C-alpha positions in Angstrom: -50.7 10.5 -17.4 -48.4 7.6 -18.4 -49.2 4.6 -16.3 -45.4 3.9 -16.1 -44.5 7.5 -14.9 -42.5 7.8 -11.8 -44.8 9.3 -9.1 -43.3 10.5 -5.8 -45.8 10.4 -3.0 -44.5 12.5 0.0 -46.1 11.3 3.2 -47.1 7.8 2.1 -47.4 6.6 5.7 -50.0 9.1 6.7 -53.7 9.0 6.3 -53.8 11.1 3.1 -50.6 9.7 1.5 -51.6 6.1 2.2 -55.0 6.6 0.7 -53.4 8.2 -2.4 -51.0 5.3 -2.9 -53.9 2.9 -2.7 -55.9 4.9 -5.3 -52.9 5.2 -7.6 -52.4 1.5 -7.6 -56.1 0.9 -8.2 -55.8 3.2 -11.2 -52.9 1.2 -12.6 -50.0 3.5 -11.5 -47.5 1.1 -10.0 -44.2 3.0 -10.4 -44.4 4.8 -7.0 -41.5 6.5 -5.3 -41.8 6.5 -1.5 -39.5 7.3 1.4 -40.0 7.2 5.2 -39.1 10.1 7.4 -36.1 8.2 8.5 -34.9 7.8 4.9 -35.7 11.4 3.9 -36.4 14.3 6.2 -38.4 16.8 4.1 -37.5 19.6 6.4 -33.8 19.1 5.4 -33.3 21.2 2.2 -30.0 19.7 1.3 -31.4 16.1 1.5 -34.6 17.0 -0.4 -32.6 18.6 -3.2 -30.3 15.7 -3.5 -33.2 13.2 -3.5 -35.0 15.1 -6.4 -31.7 15.5 -8.4 -31.1 11.7 -8.1 -34.6 10.4 -8.9 -36.3 13.3 -10.9 -39.9 12.0 -10.5 -42.4 12.8 -13.3 -45.2 13.6 -10.9 -45.1 14.7 -7.2 -48.0 14.5 -4.7 -47.3 16.5 -1.6 -49.3 14.8 1.2 -46.6 15.1 3.9 -47.5 17.5 6.7 -47.5 17.9 10.4 -51.2 17.6 11.3 -53.4 17.3 14.4 -56.6 18.2 16.1 -57.6 21.3 18.1 -55.4 20.4 21.1 -52.3 19.7 19.1 -52.7 22.8 16.9 -53.3 25.1 19.9 -50.4 23.6 21.9 -47.7 23.4 19.2 -48.3 26.3 16.8 -44.6 26.9 16.3 -44.0 23.3 15.2 -47.1 23.4 12.9 -46.0 26.6 11.0 -42.3 25.9 10.8 -42.4 22.2 9.8 -45.1 22.7 7.2 -43.5 25.7 5.6 -40.2 23.8 5.5 -41.7 20.8 3.8 -43.6 22.8 1.3 -40.8 25.1 0.3 -38.3 22.2 -0.1 -40.6 19.8 -2.1 -42.3 22.4 -4.4 -39.1 24.1 -5.3 -37.1 20.9 -5.9 -39.9 19.4 -8.0 -39.9 22.4 -10.3 -36.0 22.6 -10.5 -35.8 18.9 -11.4 -38.3 18.8 -14.2 -41.4 17.4 -12.6 -44.3 17.5 -15.1 -46.9 18.2 -12.4 -47.3 18.6 -8.7 -50.4 18.2 -6.5 -50.3 20.1 -3.2 -52.7 19.0 -0.5 -54.1 21.5 2.0 -57.0 21.7 4.4 -60.4 23.3 4.8 -59.0 25.2 7.8 -57.5 27.7 5.3 -60.8 29.6 5.2 -62.0 32.3 7.5 -63.6 31.3 10.8 -66.9 32.9 10.1 -66.9 32.2 6.3 -70.2 32.3 4.4 -71.5 28.7 3.9 -71.0 26.6 1.9 -67.4 27.7 1.5 -66.4 28.6 -2.1 -62.7 28.7 -3.2 -62.9 32.4 -3.7 -63.6 33.0 0.0 -59.9 32.4 0.8 -58.3 35.4 2.7 -61.6 37.3 3.1 -61.6 37.2 6.9 -59.8 36.2 10.2 -58.8 32.6 10.6 -59.9 30.2 13.5 -57.3 31.0 16.2 -56.9 27.4 17.4 -55.3 26.4 14.1 -54.2 29.6 12.4 -50.5 28.6 12.3 -51.3 25.4 10.3 -53.7 27.3 8.1 -51.2 30.0 7.3 -48.7 27.4 6.3 -51.2 25.8 3.9 -52.2 29.1 2.5 -48.6 29.8 1.8 -48.4 26.5 0.0 -51.3 27.4 -2.3 -49.7 30.8 -3.1 -46.4 29.2 -3.7 -47.9 26.8 -6.3 -49.6 29.7 -7.9 -46.4 31.8 -8.0 -44.4 29.0 -9.6 -47.2 28.5 -12.2 -47.3 32.2 -12.9 -43.5 32.8 -13.1 -42.1 29.5 -14.3 -45.1 27.8 -16.0 -44.8 24.9 -13.5 -48.0 22.8 -13.5 -48.6 22.9 -9.7 -52.2 22.4 -8.6 -53.7 22.5 -5.1 -56.6 20.5 -3.6 -58.2 21.4 -0.3 -59.9 18.4 1.4 -62.5 18.7 4.0 -62.2 16.8 7.3 -60.9 13.4 6.5 -61.0 10.0 8.3 -60.5 6.3 7.5 -57.8 3.7 7.3 -54.4 4.9 8.4 -55.8 7.6 10.7 -54.0 8.8 13.8 -55.7 7.5 17.0 -53.4 9.3 19.5 -55.5 10.1 22.7 -54.5 13.8 22.6 -53.2 14.8 19.1 -55.8 13.2 16.8 -58.7 14.7 14.9 -62.3 14.3 16.1 -63.4 11.1 14.4 -60.4 8.9 15.3 -60.4 10.5 18.8 -64.1 9.5 19.3 -63.5 6.0 17.9 -60.8 5.4 20.4 -62.6 7.0 23.3 -65.9 5.0 22.7 -64.0 1.8 22.1 -62.0 2.1 25.4 -65.2 3.1 27.3 -66.9 0.0 26.0 -64.0 -2.2 27.1 -64.1 -0.9 30.7 -67.9 -0.7 30.9 -67.9 3.1 31.4 -71.4 4.6 31.9 -70.5 8.0 30.3 -68.2 9.5 27.8 -67.5 13.3 27.5 -66.8 15.0 24.2 -65.1 18.3 23.7 -67.3 21.4 23.2 -71.0 21.8 23.0 -71.5 19.2 20.4 -73.3 21.7 18.2 -70.5 22.6 15.8 -71.3 21.5 12.2 -68.7 19.5 10.2 -68.4 17.8 6.9 -66.5 14.5 6.8 -65.0 12.7 3.8 -63.6 9.2 3.8 -59.9 9.2 2.9 -60.4 6.7 0.0 -62.9 9.1 -1.6 -60.4 12.0 -1.2 -57.7 9.9 -2.7 -59.8 9.1 -5.8 -60.4 12.8 -6.2 -56.7 13.5 -6.1 -56.0 11.0 -8.9 -58.9 12.5 -10.8 -57.4 16.0 -10.5 -54.0 14.8 -11.5 -55.5 13.3 -14.7 -58.0 16.1 -15.5 -57.1 19.4 -13.9 -54.4 22.0 -14.6 -55.3 25.5 -13.6 -54.4 28.4 -11.3 -57.1 28.1 -8.6 -57.2 25.6 -5.8 -60.0 23.0 -5.7 -62.2 22.1 -2.8 -62.7 18.3 -2.1 -65.7 17.4 0.0 -69.1 15.7 0.0 -71.3 18.7 0.6 -73.0 17.0 3.5 -72.7 18.0 7.2 -73.6 16.9 10.7 -73.1 18.1 14.2 -70.3 16.7 16.4 -72.9 15.2 18.6 -74.6 13.5 15.7 -71.3 11.9 14.6 -70.5 11.0 18.2 -73.8 9.1 18.5 -73.2 7.4 15.2 -69.7 6.2 16.3 -71.0 5.1 19.7 -73.6 2.9 17.9 -71.1 1.4 15.5 -68.6 0.7 18.4 -71.3 -0.7 20.6 -71.0 1.8 23.5 -74.4 2.1 25.2 -73.7 4.7 27.9 -74.4 8.4 28.0 -72.6 11.0 25.9 -71.9 14.3 27.8 -70.6 17.6 26.3 -67.9 19.8 27.8 -68.7 23.5 27.0 -65.5 24.6 28.7 -63.5 23.0 25.8 -63.4 24.8 22.4 -65.8 24.0 19.6 -63.5 25.4 16.9 -65.1 26.9 13.9 -69.0 26.9 14.4 -69.7 25.6 10.9 -67.5 24.4 8.0 -69.2 23.1 4.9 -67.2 23.2 1.7 -68.7 24.0 -1.7 -67.2 21.3 -4.0 -69.2 22.3 -7.0 -66.2 23.0 -9.1 -65.0 19.4 -8.6 -68.4 17.9 -9.0 -68.9 19.8 -12.3 -65.7 18.1 -13.6 -67.4 14.7 -13.1 -66.2 13.5 -9.7 -68.4 12.4 -6.8 -67.7 10.6 -3.4 -68.9 7.0 -2.9 -68.9 6.4 0.9 -71.9 7.4 3.1 -70.8 8.6 6.5 -72.1 5.5 8.3 -70.4 3.1 5.8 -67.2 5.1 6.1 -67.2 5.0 9.9 -67.8 1.3 9.9 -64.8 1.0 7.6 -62.7 3.2 9.8 -63.6 1.3 13.0 -62.7 -2.0 11.3 -59.3 -0.5 10.4 -58.9 0.7 14.1 -59.7 -2.8 15.4 -57.3 -4.5 13.0 -54.3 -2.1 13.1 -54.5 0.4 16.0 -56.1 -0.9 19.2 -53.2 -2.9 20.5 -52.8 -2.0 24.2 -56.0 -0.1 24.4 
């Protein structure tokens, strides 16, 4: 990739897009094209087509999406499927029609079946039923993968897809209801410490197993794929290490300084029982993550204290 190439990062204000912008700049790519939602609504086909026709970016990274945790996915499935399909359809098609050299589509590990064999290989896609709490989002992301593959097959468009595992880190969403598990726990334990609470309750049984990847590791993997990968299949991006939700809760409580008890709520959903990605394809290419979970969580809490805890 030419260091002076014009690179459009869709979703630069989000967790993923922000991390990718930082990684691109670290790698020497300074010519970044970014727009806020107020400046460009990616659900508006006419606006997206006009934007691409005017700027004709060389590379496109599609990190924009409507995202959320179990509660948000289960409560707003129509919004999750509609908005994500609209964004993907508009950006992928406009990138192709306006001569982009390459597009990277970002998905999620939730695309895989609920009871998938572990660790999850790329070829396990569409081999079983999805987790019901986030199937609307998952189906949209699967459609994005298939759209990239269809445009490669029919038009020769160099569209690739990467499927990150559960992400966290600087720029995360700490909303008390609509956030993912790590930012939700960081906020909950921080607020509990401030008020001197004796107990904190977490959703589910605490036994579900999850793999967590720091967003800056994920972003470095995306730059690596842009520079080194051009093929039909999507690529898993993870660290191949897992822990229970209770384990990560205890780790966060220790980092935050909450000394009370941690209770579980088995009446709330656990989601998928286990979700460990096989990132062997990416590892074989030569990429590896750098953050340990503890170091990554300390980095995330530092970001929360600096940028997100006003009014908590």
